N, C-alpha and C positions, 0 to 999 in steps of 0.2 A: 765293668764300667770303664770308660776311656778316661784319658787325662784331661788337662785344661790347657788353653792357649793364652799367651800374653804376648804383647809386642812393645818393643822399645823403639822410640823414634824421637827426633828432635822436635821442639815446639814448633819450629817454623817449616816443618816438612811439607805441609800442604800449600806452601806459597810457590812451590816450583812444580814443574811438569814431571820431574823424576827425582827420586831420592832413595836412600838406602835405609833399611830398617832391619831389626833383629827380631825374629819371631821365635818364641820359646814354647815348647811343648812339654808339659809335665806329664810324663807317661805313668802308667801303673807301676807301682813299686817305688815311686818317688824320683825316678831318673828324669833329668831334664835334658831335652834334645834342642839344640839351637840351630836356627837357619838364618843365614844372611840373605835378605830379600831385596831385589831391586824393584821399586814400586814406580808405576806410572799412573797418572790420573788424567782422564779426559781423552776424547777423540772427536775432533770436529766432524760434524755430519749435517748436511742439508737435508733434514728429515722431511721437509716439505716436498722436495724433489723426489724423495724416495717413496713417501706414503700419500702425498696429496693432502687435501684438506676437506674432502667430501664427508661431512658429518653423517649424512644419510647412509653412506656406504659403511661407516663405522657402526651405526645402529644395526644395519642389515647383517653384517658379519657377526656382531654380538648375538643377534637373534638366532643365527645359524648355530653358534656355539652353545647357546642356552638349550636349543632343541636337542642337540646332540648330547648334551649333559643329561637331559631328562631321559633320553633313551638309555644311556649308560648307568645312571645312578637312581632313576626314578622308581616308582612303584612297580614291583614285579621284576626289577632288574637283579641279576645275580652278582652281588658285590660281596667281597670278603674282607672282614676287618683285619687290619694289620696287628699282629701280636707284638712285633719287635721292630725297632727302628731299622730301616734299610741301610743306614750309614754306620751306626755303632752297635747295633744288635741289642740295645737296652730295651727292656719291656716298655710298652706303650700304654699300660693300664692306667697310669697317672699322667699321661700326656695332656698338655694344656691347649685349649682352643686358640688358634691363630687368626683365622679369618674364614669367611664363608663366601663362596662364589657360585652363583647359579644354584644356591641351596645345597652345595656340596662343601662339608666342613674340611678344612685343613687343620692339622694338629701339630704341636711342637713337642719334640723330644726334650724331656728335662735334662737328659745327660749331654748330648752333643749339640743341642739347639736346632737340629734339622727340622724342617717343616715339610709336611706331605699330606696328601689325601689320606684320611684315616681308614676309610673303607672303600675298596677299589674293585672294579671288575677284574677278571682274570687277565694276566698279561697278554695272552693271545687275542682277546677281544679288543684291547686298546691297540695292539699292533695291526689288527685287521682294519680297524677304523681309519688309522692313519695311512696305511698302505693303499687303501682303495679310495680315499677321499681326495677328489680334485680340489675342493675348496680349502682344506687345510694346507695345501701346498701352493695356493694361489699367489701368495706374497713372493715366493721364491722363483716362480716361473713367469714373472711379470717382465716382458720384453721391453716395455717402455722405460722401466727403471734399471735396465741392465747396466748401462754405462755408469750411472750413479752408484749402483751397488759395487761394481768392480773397482771404481776409483776411490770411493770414500769409505767403504767397508772392507773390501777384500785386500786391496793393496796395502793399507796400513797394518792389517793383520799378518800378511805375508812378511812385510818388513820387520815386524816385531818378532816374529818366530825366527827369522834368519839372524836378527841381531842377537837374540838371547842364546841361540844355539852357538853362534860364533863366539859369544862372550864366554861360553862354557868350554868349548872345544878348540877354538882357534882356527876353525875351518867352516866352510859353508855346508849346509845339509845338502845331500844329494838325492835322498829318497823321502817320500811322504806317504803315509797311509792315513786317510781320513775316514772315520766311521761315523755314519749318519751324515753323509756328504751332501745332502740336500740336492740341489740342482747342479752341483759340480763347480760352484763359483770359486771356492778356495783352491780346489785342485787345479782349475784353470789358471788361477793366479800363480800357484806354485810352479806349474809347468812352464809358464812364461819366464820364470827365473831359472830355468834349466834343470829342474828336479824331475826325476821319474816318479809318477804318481799312481796311486791305486785307491779305490774308495768303495765303501759299502753304503747302500741306501735301500730302504724298504719301499718307499713311495714310488709307485709306477709312473706317476706323472713327473716326478723329479728326475727319475732315471731317463725318461724319454727326452726331457728338456736337455739334460746333460749330453746325451748322445747327439741330438740334432744341433745344438748351439755350440758345444765345445768339442764334439767328437770323442767324448769320454764314455767308455763302457763301465758303468758302475755295477758292482756285484750286488745281487739280491739275496745271497745266502747269509747265514748267521755268522757274524764275526766271532762269536764265542766258540763256535765249533769249526771254523774254517782254517785251512792251511794258509799261513802267512809267512813270508820271508822276513828276516830282520830288517828293520828300517830305521833311518835316522830320526824321523819325526812320526809320532802317532798323534793325531788331532781329534778331539771330540768337540766340535763346535755346536753347542746347543743340543747335546745328545742325552746327557744323564738325567735331565729333568723328565724324559719320556719313559725311562725304563724302570722296571720293578726292582731290579737288584743292581744299583750302580756300581757296587764294589766288584761284581763279576767282571765288568768291563775294565776296571782299573787293574785287576789281577791279570787279565788277558793282555793288556797293554804292557804290563811289566814283563810278561813272558816273551812278547814279540820284540821288545826294545833290547838292543845291546847295551853294554855298560856305559857307553858314551852317547846313548840315545836320549831323547827328550819327549815327554808327554805334554801336550797343550790341552787344557780343559777350559771350556767356556760354559758357565751355568748362570741362570737367573739368581739374583740375590734377593732373598725375601725381606730382609730388614732394609727397606728402601722407601724413598718417597713415593715411588710409583705404586708400591704395594699398599701403602697407607691410603692413597687416593682411591685405589680400586676397592678397598675395604669399606668405604663410606656408603651410606644408604643411597641407593639410586644410581650407583656407578654403572657405567656401560662398558663391560669388560670385553675387549676384542684382542688382547694380547697378554703376555706376561703370565699372570696367575690364572691360567685357563685349565680347569680340571679335565677337559676332554683330551688334553695331550700332556700338560705339565703336572704330573702327579707328585713331583718333587720340587721344593723350593729350598735353595741352599743358603747357608750362612758361611762366612769365612771359616768358622770353627768346624762345622760339619764337613765341609769339603776337605779341609786340610787334615782333619782327623782321619778320614777315609784314605787319603793319599798316603799318609805316614804308616797307617796300619797295613797298607798293601805294599809297603816297601819303597815308597818314593820320598824324595826330599823336595819340598817346594823351593824354588830359587828366584822366581819373579812373579809379580802380580800387576795386573792392569785393571783399573777401575773406570768404568764409564756406564752410560745408560741412556734411556729415553724418557726419564722421569718428567722432564720439563714438557715434552710433547704430551705425555699422558695427562699431566695436570691441566694443561691448556685445553686439551680435548674435553676432559671432564667438565671443566668450567664453562666452556662454550655450549656443551650439551645441556648442562644445568640451566644456563641462561636461556636456552632455546633460541639462540640467535646465531645463525651461520656467519654473520658479519663480524661476530665477536672474535672468532678464531684468528683471522689475519692480524687484528690489533694485538691480541695476546701473544701471537707468535713472535713479535718483536723482542719479547723478554726471554725467549727460550734459550739462546746461546749463553747469556749471562747466568741464567738460573741453572742450567745444566752444568756449566763450569764450576759453579759453587757446590752443587750437589756432588759432582764427581770428586772434587778435592776434599769434601768432607766425608767421603765414603758413605753417602746415603743413596748411592745410585743402584739401579736394578740389574747390573750386570758385572761380572768379574771374569777375567781370564787368568789362569795360573799356569805357569811353566814349572814342571817338576822333572827330576832326574832320578834314575834308580839309585837307591841307597846301597852303599858298600856293605853296611852291617845288617 
């Protein structure tokens, strides 16, 4: 069994954009390990420019995901029940129900609080679905949203990584390895800052986009068994929710990183407003807790437990999400009125800012460095 986490922070921490906290991990045997964390909340995003407001398209994509889920998990499908939590290895015999999406149950580990699909297809089946599906990659290869994605999503992430790396080392990162690189957006942003970049990506559609649009040759081989040279930054942007054994990727990153390297991990947070909305009866799920790809839903505790147990020390965290967008979409769909969404959308920036500062958001990025001990 793993230890427990606590955080110490000032009462007024969530009034600012950035602040400092101390996170404490009570490890097995009673030893307490302390981590000083630089915390950021919020990331401005014109989500309407990125995703549009076509509720019919949301329903259609949700229908595609539901159909895919039926193929993966329905009658006659070869699914295997998890016996142990993929983050802390605790037995899942007494795991508690968390939510159900497309008839697929997610369960919560009683030990580290991690949430995941309790009975899954073989990893190679999920890998094949994602690698060969053009629709699963459609959001990331949208040319019309390219500039919005680069300026409002990628540039702030590159800046944050550079700032946190410089804060730790006193110098700029020179090399970046991105695993699960998608269509190459982050690597293109890092290259524009003068970094040498390399990436792994299984989706053929995303690799083709990266080559055509950014001139990037992404690797399609397996990061866990590939030869990689030491690099300043290893980044997992929305990767670990897809994989059967997330800690294998953390362990490999620990091997690739030098002593002054940094790992950046972005994962969906399951304890979030967006998740609660999607768990309601009649919700139309088209992102976030989607069991056709996202078999893991993380908590701060489960992610940081895995990081520490694999030899990392968290040093920074960034909270943000798309919960306000999710809420407004579900409300407009429930009302059955396409005209409702533009009116509701006026509340999205203020609502999301409050959700981010209150850490009820559906996304987190953590920066971690190799531990000396």
